[in-house]
C-alpha positions as CSV (number, residue, x, y, z in Angstrom):
1,X,6.0,1.5,16.8
2,X,3.4,2.8,14.4
3,X,1.1,1.1,11.8
4,X,-0.1,2.7,8.6
5,X,-2.8,1.0,6.6
6,X,-2.2,1.9,2.9
7,X,-3.8,0.9,-0.4
8,X,-2.0,1.4,-3.7
9,X,-3.4,-1.2,-6.1
10,X,-2.7,-4.9,-5.6
11,X,-1.5,-5.5,-2.0
12,X,1.2,-7.8,-3.3
13,X,3.1,-4.8,-4.6
14,X,3.2,-2.8,-1.3
15,X,3.8,-6.0,0.6
16,X,6.9,-6.7,-1.5
17,X,8.2,-3.2,-1.0
18,X,7.7,-2.9,2.7
19,X,8.9,-6.5,3.5
20,X,12.3,-5.3,2.2
21,X,12.3,-2.0,4.0
22,X,14.6,-1.4,7.0
23,X,12.8,-0.4,10.1
24,X,9.6,-2.2,9.1
25,X,8.8,-4.9,11.6
26,X,5.6,-6.4,10.1
27,X,3.5,-6.2,6.9
28,X,0.0,-7.8,6.8
29,X,-2.0,-7.8,3.5
30,X,-5.7,-7.3,4.1
31,X,-8.9,-5.6,3.2
32,X,-10.7,-2.5,4.5
33,X,-13.0,0.3,3.6
34,X,-16.0,-1.7,2.4
35,X,-19.4,-2.7,3.5
36,X,-19.3,-6.5,3.9
37,X,-18.6,-8.2,7.2
38,X,-16.1,-10.9,6.3
39,X,-14.5,-10.1,2.9
40,X,-12.4,-12.6,1.1
41,X,-10.2,-12.3,-2.0
42,X,-13.0,-13.3,-4.3
43,X,-15.6,-10.9,-2.9
44,X,-13.0,-8.0,-2.9
45,X,-11.9,-8.8,-6.4
46,X,-15.5,-8.8,-7.6
47,X,-15.8,-5.1,-6.5
48,X,-19.0,-5.9,-4.8
49,X,-17.6,-5.7,-1.2
50,X,-16.4,-2.1,-1.5
51,X,-13.2,-3.1,0.3
52,X,-9.7,-2.0,-0.9
53,X,-6.7,-4.3,-1.0
54,X,-4.4,-2.8,1.6
55,X,-1.3,-3.5,3.7
56,X,-0.9,-2.7,7.4
57,X,2.7,-1.6,7.7
58,X,4.2,-1.6,11.2
59,X,7.5,0.2,11.6
60,X,9.9,1.6,14.2
61,X,10.0,5.4,13.9
62,X,13.5,5.3,15.5
63,X,14.7,3.3,12.5
64,X,12.8,4.9,9.6
65,X,10.9,8.2,9.6
66,X,7.1,8.1,8.9
67,X,7.6,10.5,6.1
68,X,9.9,8.0,4.3
69,X,7.4,5.2,4.7
70,X,4.7,7.5,3.1
71,X,7.0,8.8,0.4
72,X,7.8,5.3,-0.7
73,X,4.1,4.6,-1.0
74,X,3.7,7.5,-3.4
75,X,6.8,6.6,-5.4
76,X,5.6,3.1,-6.1
77,X,2.1,3.5,-7.4
78,X,0.2,6.1,-9.4
79,X,-1.9,8.1,-6.9
80,X,-3.5,10.1,-9.7
81,X,-5.6,7.4,-11.2
82,X,-9.0,6.8,-9.6
83,X,-9.8,3.1,-8.9
84,X,-7.0,1.8,-11.1
85,X,-3.4,0.7,-11.0
86,X,-2.2,-0.3,-14.4
87,X,-4.2,-3.3,-15.6
88,X,-5.9,-3.6,-12.2
89,X,-9.2,-1.8,-12.4
90,X,-11.9,-1.3,-9.7
91,X,-12.5,0.3,-6.3
92,X,-10.5,-2.5,-4.7
93,X,-7.4,-1.1,-6.3
94,X,-8.0,2.5,-5.2
95,X,-5.2,4.7,-3.8
96,X,-6.1,5.1,-0.1
97,X,-4.7,5.8,3.3
98,X,-6.7,4.8,6.4
99,X,-5.8,6.7,9.5
100,X,-6.2,5.5,13.1
101,X,-5.4,8.8,14.9
102,X,-5.6,12.5,14.2
103,X,-1.8,12.6,14.0
104,X,-1.9,9.9,11.2
105,X,-4.6,11.9,9.4
106,X,-2.3,15.0,9.5
107,X,0.8,13.0,8.4
108,X,-1.2,11.5,5.5
109,X,-2.6,14.9,4.4
110,X,0.9,16.4,4.6
111,X,2.4,13.5,2.5
112,X,-0.2,14.2,-0.2
113,X,0.8,17.8,-0.3
114,X,4.5,17.0,-0.3
115,X,4.3,14.4,-3.0
116,X,2.0,16.3,-5.3
117,X,5.0,18.1,-6.8
118,X,6.1,14.7,-8.3
119,X,2.9,14.3,-10.3
120,X,1.5,16.4,-13.1
121,X,-2.1,15.3,-12.4
122,X,-3.8,15.8,-9.0
123,X,-3.4,13.1,-6.4
124,X,-6.7,11.4,-5.8
125,X,-5.6,9.2,-2.9
126,X,-8.5,9.0,-0.4
127,X,-7.7,9.7,3.3
128,X,-10.3,7.9,5.5
129,X,-10.6,6.8,9.1
130,X,-9.8,3.1,9.4
131,X,-12.8,1.0,9.8
132,X,-12.2,-2.7,10.6
133,X,-9.1,-4.2,9.1
134,X,-9.5,-7.8,7.8
135,X,-6.3,-9.8,7.2
136,X,-6.2,-11.5,3.8
137,X,-5.9,-15.2,3.4
138,X,-2.4,-16.8,4.1
139,X,-1.6,-17.2,0.4
140,X,-1.5,-13.4,0.0
141,X,0.9,-12.8,2.9
142,X,4.5,-12.2,1.8
143,X,3.4,-13.2,-1.7
144,X,6.4,-11.9,-3.6
145,X,8.9,-13.7,-1.4
146,X,7.0,-17.0,-1.8
147,X,6.4,-16.7,-5.5
148,X,9.1,-14.5,-7.1
149,X,8.9,-16.3,-10.4
150,X,5.1,-15.8,-10.8
151,X,4.3,-13.7,-13.8
152,X,2.7,-10.8,-11.9
153,X,5.8,-10.6,-9.7
154,X,8.1,-10.4,-12.7
155,X,6.1,-8.0,-14.8
156,X,4.4,-5.7,-12.2
157,X,6.2,-5.9,-8.9
158,X,9.8,-6.1,-10.1
159,X,9.7,-2.7,-11.9
160,X,8.1,-1.1,-8.8
161,X,10.9,-2.5,-6.6
162,X,13.5,-1.3,-9.1
163,X,12.0,2.2,-8.9
164,X,12.0,2.1,-5.1
165,X,15.7,1.0,-5.1
166,X,16.5,4.0,-7.4
167,X,15.2,6.5,-4.9
168,X,15.2,4.6,-1.5
169,X,18.2,2.3,-1.7
170,X,19.4,3.3,1.8
171,X,16.1,2.1,3.3
172,X,15.9,-1.2,1.4
173,X,17.6,-4.4,2.4
174,X,20.2,-5.6,-0.1
């Protein structure tokens, strides 16, 4: 088992994607990369905490290759926009990968190089050593599954899931 901590805008989007991915055993929405001790949703959304919204994705490498997990990450958010994903603006929405080992750092750097060909602008995803990970409040865990009719899910998450199904159908649960 391996866990990647990834930030690609609102954590609800990545949570929805990886909750449906075969070989993923756990997804935890949370916060990391900031300077406050006990961040919560309000402090992170204010931008004052410095934390990014992230997901900790645990997966079985015998069931899904690490490269596929990372390629899905790059296919479902815009890694070329600094501190922004669509209407979500601020450092809390930055594209980021937080490594826990030198091997993860290498995998993350290689994934940026591999995925750059899909983007006309340079990828600005930060690759940083993981400081403390703070799980988000319960309401944010598995948000899409709990509130599929919510407007954000319909307008923002559904198109991202459709895009993922287009390229990664074999890895997604039906």
